[in-house]
C-alpha positions in Angstrom: -0.1 2.6 -0.3 -2.8 3.8 2.0 -5.8 5.5 0.6 -6.9 8.9 1.5 -9.5 7.6 3.9 -6.8 6.4 6.3 -3.9 8.9 5.7 -4.6 11.9 3.7 -8.4 12.6 3.7 -7.7 15.3 6.3 -11.0 16.9 7.2 -12.5 16.1 3.9 -15.6 14.6 5.3 -16.4 17.8 7.2 -15.6 20.2 4.4 -16.7 18.2 1.3 -20.0 20.2 1.4 -17.9 23.4 1.2 -15.5 22.2 -1.5 -17.7 23.3 -4.5 -19.1 26.6 -5.6 -21.4 26.2 -8.6 -21.4 29.6 -10.1 -20.8 31.3 -6.7 -17.7 31.1 -4.6 -17.6 30.0 -1.0 -18.3 32.7 1.4 -14.5 32.9 2.2 -13.5 32.7 -1.5 -13.6 36.5 -1.9 -10.9 38.0 -4.0 -10.6 40.8 -1.5 -7.2 40.9 0.2 -7.0 39.4 3.7 -7.9 41.8 6.5 -5.2 43.6 8.5 -1.8 45.0 7.7 -0.3 42.1 5.9 2.8 43.9 4.6 4.3 44.7 8.0 8.1 44.3 7.6 9.4 41.5 9.7 6.0 39.7 10.2 6.3 37.6 7.1 9.7 38.7 5.8 10.8 42.2 4.8 10.5 41.5 1.1 6.9 40.2 1.2 4.4 43.0 0.3 1.7 40.9 -1.3 -1.2 40.4 1.2 -2.1 37.0 0.1 1.5 35.8 0.1 2.1 37.3 3.5 -1.0 35.6 4.9 0.2 32.3 3.4 3.5 32.7 5.1 1.9 33.4 8.5 -0.2 30.4 8.2 2.4 27.8 7.3 5.6 26.6 9.0 8.9 26.7 7.3 9.8 23.0 6.5 12.1 23.5 3.5 14.1 20.4 2.7 17.9 20.6 3.1 20.3 20.2 0.2 21.8 16.7 -0.1 25.3 15.6 -0.8 25.8 13.4 -3.9 27.4 10.1 -3.2 26.5 10.3 0.4 22.7 11.0 0.6 21.9 9.7 -2.8 23.6 8.1 -5.9 24.7 4.7 -7.2 24.8 1.7 -5.1 28.1 0.0 -6.0 26.9 -3.3 -4.7 23.8 -3.6 -6.8 24.3 -1.2 -9.7 21.0 0.5 -8.7 20.3 3.9 -7.6 19.6 5.2 -4.1 17.0 7.8 -4.4 16.8 11.1 -2.4 14.0 11.1 0.2 13.3 14.9 -0.2 15.0 17.7 -2.0 14.5 21.4 -2.7 13.7 22.6 -6.3 16.9 23.5 -8.0 17.7 24.8 -11.5 21.2 23.5 -11.9 22.5 20.0 -12.5 23.3 17.8 -9.5 25.8 15.3 -10.9 26.8 12.3 -8.8 29.7 9.8 -8.9 29.1 7.2 -11.6 27.1 9.4 -13.9 28.1 9.4 -17.5 30.4 12.4 -18.4 29.0 12.8 -21.8 25.4 12.7 -23.3 24.7 9.1 -24.5 24.6 9.1 -28.3 23.1 5.7 -28.6 19.5 4.9 -29.5 17.5 1.9 -28.3 14.3 0.4 -29.4 12.0 -2.6 -28.7 8.7 -3.1 -30.6 9.1 0.5 -31.9 10.2 1.7 -35.3 11.3 5.2 -36.3 9.4 6.6 -39.3 11.1 10.1 -39.4 12.9 12.7 -37.4 12.4 16.5 -37.7 15.1 18.5 -36.0 14.2 21.8 -34.5 10.5 21.2 -34.8 9.9 22.3 -31.2 11.6 24.3 -28.5 14.0 22.6 -26.1 11.6 23.2 -23.2 8.1 22.1 -23.8 5.7 21.0 -26.6 1.9 21.1 -26.9 0.6 19.3 -30.0 -2.6 19.2 -32.0 -3.7 17.6 -35.2 -6.2 18.9 -37.8 -7.1 17.8 -41.4 -7.9 20.2 -44.2 -8.6 19.3 -47.8 -7.1 15.8 -47.5 -3.9 16.9 -45.8 -2.9 16.2 -42.1 -1.3 19.1 -40.1 0.7 18.7 -36.9 0.7 21.8 -34.7 3.6 22.1 -32.2 3.6 25.1 -29.9 4.5 26.8 -26.7 5.0 30.4 -25.5 6.8 32.2 -28.4 6.9 29.6 -31.0 4.5 27.7 -33.4 5.5 25.2 -36.0 2.9 23.6 -38.4 4.0 20.5 -40.3 2.2 18.8 -43.1 2.6 15.2 -42.0 0.2 13.5 -44.4 3.1 11.2 -45.0 4.8 11.1 -41.6 8.0 9.9 -43.1 8.3 13.0 -45.3 6.8 15.9 -43.3 7.2 19.5 -44.4 7.1 22.7 -42.4 4.4 25.0 -43.7 4.5 27.6 -41.0 7.1 28.8 -38.5 6.9 31.4 -35.9 9.4 31.9 -33.1 13.1 31.3 -32.6 15.1 28.4 -34.1 17.5 26.9 -31.6 21.1 26.0 -32.1 24.3 25.5 -30.0 24.4 29.3 -29.2 20.7 29.4 -28.2 17.6 30.8 -29.9 17.7 32.8 -33.1 15.3 35.2 -31.5 15.4 36.9 -28.1 12.5 36.0 -25.8 11.7 38.0 -22.7 9.3 36.1 -20.5 8.4 39.4 -18.7 7.1 41.0 -21.8 4.9 38.4 -23.4 1.7 40.1 -24.6 -0.1 37.0 -26.0 1.2 33.9 -24.0 -0.4 30.9 -25.7 -0.6 27.7 -23.6 -2.3 24.5 -24.5 -5.0 24.3 -27.2 -7.7 21.9 -28.3 -9.1 21.6 -31.8 -12.7 20.3 -32.2 -15.4 20.2 -34.8 -18.3 22.5 -34.1 -21.5 21.4 -35.7 -23.2 24.8 -35.3 -20.5 26.5 -37.4 -19.8 23.5 -39.6 -16.1 24.1 -39.1 -13.3 23.2 -36.8 -12.6 25.6 -33.9 -9.5 26.0 -31.8 -9.8 26.8 -28.0 -6.5 28.2 -26.7 -5.6 28.5 -23.1 -3.8 31.7 -21.9 -2.1 31.5 -18.5 0.6 33.1 -16.5 4.0 31.8 -17.7 5.7 29.4 -15.4 9.3 30.0 -16.4 11.5 33.0 -16.5 9.2 35.3 -14.6 10.1 34.6 -11.0 12.3 32.1 -9.1 11.4 32.7 -5.4 8.1 34.4 -4.6 9.2 35.3 -1.1 12.1 37.4 -2.2 10.8 39.0 -5.4 8.0 41.4 -4.6 8.2 43.1 -8.0 7.8 39.8 -9.8 4.8 38.9 -7.5 3.2 42.2 -8.4 3.8 41.5 -12.1 2.0 38.1 -11.9 -0.9 39.7 -10.1 -1.1 42.3 -12.9 0.0 40.0 -15.7 0.4 41.6 -19.2 -1.5 38.9 -21.0 -4.9 37.4 -21.0 -5.8 35.2 -18.0 -8.4 32.9 -19.7 -9.0 31.4 -23.2 -9.8 32.4 -26.8 -11.9 30.7 -29.4 -11.0 30.7 -33.1 -12.8 29.4 -36.1 -10.3 27.6 -38.4 -11.1 28.4 -42.1 -7.9 26.7 -43.0 -4.7 25.2 -41.5 -2.7 28.5 -41.1 -3.1 31.3 -38.5 -3.9 33.7 -41.2 -7.0 31.7 -41.9 -8.3 31.7 -38.2 -10.9 34.1 -37.0 -11.1 35.1 -33.3 -14.8 34.8 -32.2 -14.5 34.9 -28.4 -12.2 35.9 -25.6 -12.9 35.1 -21.9 -11.2 35.5 -18.6 -11.2 32.8 -16.0 -11.7 35.6 -13.5 -15.4 34.9 -13.7 -16.4 37.3 -11.0 -14.9 40.2 -13.1 -15.7 39.1 -16.6 -15.0 42.6 -18.0 -11.7 43.1 -16.2 -9.1 44.3 -18.7 -5.7 42.7 -19.1 -3.6 43.7 -16.1 -6.6 43.7 -13.7 -7.7 40.1 -14.2 -7.2 37.9 -11.1 -6.1 34.3 -10.8 -4.0 32.0 -13.0 -5.7 31.9 -16.4 -6.5 28.6 -18.0 -3.7 26.0 -17.7 -2.8 23.5 -20.3 -5.2 22.2 -23.0 -9.0 22.5 -22.4 -10.8 19.3 -21.9 -13.3 19.7 -24.7 -14.9 17.5 -27.3 -16.9 20.0 -29.3 -20.2 19.5 -27.4 -21.8 21.8 -24.9 -19.4 21.6 -22.0 -15.7 22.5 -21.6 -13.6 21.9 -18.6 -10.6 24.1 -17.6 -7.8 24.2 -14.9 -8.0 27.6 -13.4 -7.7 29.6 -10.2 -10.3 32.2 -10.6 -8.9 34.7 -8.1 -6.1 35.4 -5.7 -7.7 33.6 -2.8 -6.6 30.3 -4.4 -3.3 30.8 -2.7 -2.5 27.7 -0.7 0.5 26.5 -2.7 4.2 25.8 -1.8 5.6 26.1 -5.3 8.4 28.7 -5.1 7.6 30.5 -8.4 3.9 30.2 -8.6 1.1 32.0 -6.6 -2.0 29.8 -7.2 -3.6 26.6 -6.4 -5.8 26.1 -9.5 -9.1 24.4 -9.3 -11.4 23.7 -12.2 -14.1 25.5 -14.2 -17.0 24.3 -16.4 -18.0 26.5 -19.3 -21.0 26.2 -21.6 -19.9 26.2 -25.2 -23.3 25.7 -26.9 -22.5 29.0 -28.8 -18.7 29.0 -29.2 -18.9 32.7 -30.0 -20.5 33.3 -26.5 -19.0 30.9 -23.9 -20.8 31.1 -20.6 -19.3 30.3 -17.2 -21.1 27.5 -15.4 -19.3 26.5 -12.2 -16.1 26.7 -10.2 -14.7 23.6 -8.5 -12.3 23.4 -5.7 -11.2 20.8 -3.1 -10.2 21.0 0.5 -6.9 22.8 1.0 -7.0 25.5 -1.7 -8.6 28.7 -0.4 -6.7 31.1 1.8 -9.1 32.7 4.3 -11.5 29.7 4.6 -10.8 28.0 7.9 -11.8 24.5 6.7 -9.5 24.8 3.7 -6.7 26.1 5.8 -7.1 23.2 8.3 -7.1 20.7 5.4 -3.9 22.3 4.0 -2.1 22.3 7.3 -2.8 18.6 7.8 -1.1 17.8 4.5 2.5 16.9 5.3 3.7 19.0 2.4 2.6 22.2 4.0 5.5 24.4 4.7 8.0 22.6 2.3 8.2 25.6 0.0 8.6 23.1 -2.8 5.3 21.3 -3.8 2.9 22.3 -6.4 -0.6 22.3 -5.0 -3.7 22.3 -7.1 -4.3 21.2 -10.7 -2.1 21.6 -13.8 -4.5 20.1 -16.2 -8.3 20.0 -16.5 -10.5 17.2 -15.0 -10.0 14.1 -17.1 -13.2 12.6 -18.5 -13.5 8.9 -19.4 -16.5 9.8 -21.5 -17.6 13.2 -22.7 -20.5 14.6 -20.7 -22.7 14.9 -23.8 -22.2 11.2 -24.4 -23.4 10.2 -21.0 -20.2 10.7 -19.0 -20.8 11.5 -15.4 -17.5 10.9 -13.6 -14.2 12.8 -13.9 -10.9 12.6 -12.2 -8.6 15.5 -11.2 -4.8 15.3 -10.6 -4.1 18.1 -8.1 -0.4 18.0 -7.3 0.3 17.6 -3.6 -3.4 17.5 -2.9 -3.7 14.0 -4.6 -6.1 12.5 -7.0 -9.8 13.5 -6.8 -13.0 12.1 -8.3 -16.0 14.2 -9.1 -19.6 13.7 -10.0 -20.3 15.9 -13.1 -23.8 14.5 -13.9 -25.1 18.1 -13.3 -22.3 20.4 -14.5 -23.8 23.4 -12.8 -23.7 21.5 -9.5 -20.6 19.2 -9.5 -19.9 17.2 -6.5 -16.6 15.9 -4.9 -16.8 12.1 -4.5 -13.5 11.0 -3.1 -9.7 11.3 -3.1 -6.5 9.4 -2.6 -3.0 10.6 -1.9 0.4 9.1 -1.2 3.4 9.9 0.9 5.2 13.1 -0.3 7.8 12.9 -3.1 9.2 16.2 -3.6 10.9 18.1 -5.3 9.3 17.5 -8.7 5.6 17.7 -9.5 3.2 15.1 -7.8 -0.2 14.1 -9.3 0.3 16.1 -12.5 -2.1 14.1 -14.8 -4.4 11.1 -14.8 -4.8 8.6 -17.6 -8.4 7.4 -17.9 -8.1 5.5 -21.2 -8.8 2.2 -19.5 -11.4 3.3 -17.0 -14.5 2.2 -18.9 -13.1 -1.2 -19.4 -11.4 -1.8 -16.1 -12.4 0.8 -13.5 -8.7 1.7 -12.9 -7.0 5.1 -13.4 -3.3 5.8 -13.8 -1.8 8.9 -12.2 1.7 10.4 -11.8 3.7 13.5 -11.4 7.0 14.2 -13.2 10.6 15.1 -12.3 11.7 18.7 -12.3 15.2 18.4 -10.9 18.0 17.0 -13.1 20.3 14.0 -12.3 17.7 12.3 -10.2 18.0 14.8 -7.5 14.5 14.2 -6.1 12.4 11.1 -5.2 11.3 8.9 -8.1 7.9 9.7 -9.6 5.9 6.5 -9.7 2.9 6.0 -12.0 0.3 4.7 -9.6 -2.5 2.4 -10.5 -5.6 3.6 -8.7 -8.7 1.4 -8.1 -11.6 3.7 -9.0 -14.3 1.1 -9.5 -16.0 2.9 -6.7 -15.2 6.6 -7.4 -16.2 7.6 -3.9 -13.5 5.3 -2.4 -10.3 5.5 -4.3 -7.3 3.4 -3.4 -3.8 2.8 -4.8 -3.7 -0.8 -6.1 -0.1 -0.8 -7.5 2.4 0.9 -9.7 3.7 0.7 -13.2 7.2 -0.8 -13.4 10.2 1.5 -13.8 11.9 1.3 -17.2 14.8 -1.1 -17.5 18.1 -0.4 -18.9 18.2 -1.7 -22.5 20.9 -4.4 -23.4 24.2 -2.9 -24.5 23.8 0.4 -22.7 26.9 2.0 -21.1 25.0 2.4 -17.8 23.2 0.2 -15.3 20.5 2.8 -14.2 18.8 5.5 -16.2 19.9 8.1 -13.6 23.4 7.6 -14.9 22.3 8.8 -18.3 22.0 12.3 -16.9 19.2 14.9 -17.2 15.7 14.0 -16.1 14.4 10.5 -15.5 10.8 9.7 -14.8 7.3 9.8 -16.4 5.9 13.0 -18.0 2.5 12.3 -19.5 0.6 9.7 -21.5 -2.4 10.4 -23.6 -3.0 14.0 -24.6 -6.3 15.8 -25.0 -7.5 15.9 -28.6 -5.6 12.9 -30.0 -7.1 11.5 -33.3 -9.0 8.3 -33.0 -9.9 6.5 -29.7 -7.7 5.2 -27.0 -6.1 1.8 -27.5 -7.2 -0.7 -24.9 -4.4 -2.6 -23.2 -1.5 -0.3 -24.3 -0.5 3.1 -22.9 2.4 5.0 -24.2 4.2 7.4 -21.8 6.9 10.0 -22.4 9.7 9.3 -19.9 12.3 11.9 -20.4 15.8 10.3 -20.7 14.1 6.8 -20.9 12.4 7.9 -24.1 8.9 6.5 -24.9 7.8 3.6 -22.8 4.8 1.4 -23.9 3.1 -0.3 -21.1 0.9 -3.4 -21.4 -2.1 -2.7 -19.1 -4.5 -5.3 -20.4 -4.6 -6.2 -16.7 -3.9 -3.0 -14.8 -3.2 -5.0 -11.6 -0.3 -6.7 -13.4 1.3 -4.1 -15.8 4.4 -4.7 -17.9 6.7 -2.8 -20.3 5.9 -4.0 -23.8 8.2 -1.8 -25.8 10.2 1.4 -25.9 12.0 3.9 -28.0 14.9 5.7 -26.4 16.6 8.3 -28.7 20.1 9.5 -28.5 20.5 12.6 -26.3 21.3 15.9 -27.8 24.6 17.5 -26.9 26.4 20.9 -27.1 27.0 20.5 -30.8 23.2 21.2 -31.2 22.0 23.1 -28.2 23.2 25.0 -25.1 24.1 22.9 -22.1 21.3 24.4 -20.0 18.7 22.9 -22.4 20.1 19.4 -22.5 19.0 16.2 -20.8 15.3 16.1 -21.2 15.0 13.4 -23.8 11.4 12.7 -24.6 9.5 15.6 -22.9 6.1 15.1 -24.5 4.2 12.7 -26.8 1.1 12.8 -28.9 -0.5 9.7 -30.5 -2.5 9.5 -33.8 -4.6 6.4 -32.8 -6.3 6.6 -36.2 -3.0 6.1 -38.0 -1.1 4.2 -35.3 1.7 6.9 -35.1 3.4 8.3 -31.9 4.9 11.7 -32.0 7.7 12.0 -29.6 9.1 15.5 -28.8 12.6 15.9 -27.6 14.8 19.0 -26.9 16.2 18.8 -30.4 13.3 17.7 -32.5 10.2 15.5 -33.1 10.2 11.7 -34.0 7.5 9.9 -35.8 7.2 6.5 -34.5 5.2 3.3 -35.1 4.7 0.1 -33.1 3.2 -3.3 -33.9 1.6 -2.9 -30.4 -0.6 -0.2 -31.8 -0.9 -1.8 -35.3 0.5 -1.1 -38.8 1.0 2.7 -39.4 -1.1 4.5 -42.0 1.4 6.5 -44.1 -1.2 8.6 -46.0 -4.2 10.7 -45.1 -6.6 8.9 -42.7 -9.8 7.4 -44.0 -11.9 10.0 -41.9 -10.8 13.5 -41.2 -9.9 14.8 -37.7 -11.5 16.4 -35.8 -14.5 14.2 -36.6 -17.3 15.8 -38.4 
């Protein structure tokens, strides 16, 4: 793959100096609406009334991919038993079965170098799972949460976990036990990070609050009322800080609330601009915290059909967790509508106009080493904008160093996350997107191995191998298993212990958990896997099925992997990590 210097660096050299705003936005990054009558019927479409959206439509061509025909444009290759992948597809929300796909959900499980310690049905929702760990009074607690639900399990013995707190619907074959209206969420909790605060002498929980990504809007060009509702979202766009006096929410004290709309810090809910804080904050309990956030509505250069923003990054000073202070805003070329250099960079991206690609960050900058411990370099996965490197040696004046991108692979999300667990040892970073369409109705999402030994000159050095079908399986390719196939994410923020060198676990949807041997990142191998049975309609509604392992969270201090599926949570161990610890750890988490 070519590096960004040859194929996708656009006009980055010319606009690198404009890419950052340390405390102050670029001149064109004003949150004021674009000039002129942007709601003229017919100019950008009769339903488009939002001025930012109308201006984006005027700027970009319409290059939407055409629907493909299963068995003709993609599907099984009868000669090889392999799969012929689509080249480009629109985002769809229904299954796209193809000839040769299994007619029922595979009820077999497969494992190599992985053992199952326990299974907890219904521990999460069928859609997503953020996870955290915290120890109190010699007990270990696992927090599983998203949107309208929170489960807290005592997993001191991971083989015999107990639910100690439950909020939100319990899912069964007829759906959830509680109604959930995505349009009326007053307190939408996203990702969270739990750290120890030395000043308070207690753990604190920093929770992201963002615009919901599902159930609010399907096509922003056709739903002006939904667009307006996101602009005036009925929940916080920002983050909250809680002191944890104990493991349960009744024992938490709110000490700070902030909006990521830093130019309007006192704006009430409903008037806050931008996206809010996406996913889990990158925070280790010291002075600096990093967030993924679009601070205002000018961060509008994004193709994704149900999302209005292209999130950048923010740095916050957490020296006093009760009084977080905004430090700097980070953007890269191709994010800001109304800035000519950004618009030019965006239009030079081959994804511009496809009405499909996510542009901008979905997670904060990934730090190989915390800034307080001497870390200076960070890496940001920014969807269709590629992977970027940053110099954070002065958090108030961060600098863009370099970037790399690859040929487009949409639908699905590109450059969703970066794994920096091996960077200090090897100088290599792993990065990938993840599939959004079912039945492999999109290009495969490779996990790229990026040579970042010189952070200013990134290049793709290779890929991790695709998972192979286990012996005895009733299919010859994972696409035939149905649902989603491809990587989701590897290491999560806030995992207990330290990253394991040479081994990286990835959640891989219908291919379960895949453990990669990256002792030599230039020659990666699959060293183990756990592929659980797929849930069926006896357990959940059809529309929730086919995800398999949608998230993982690893306790490196106890050598335990938590794998979250649409129908529950698995506790796993592997000799590749070491013998599991089946009691409370020797040292509590978060570290004191």
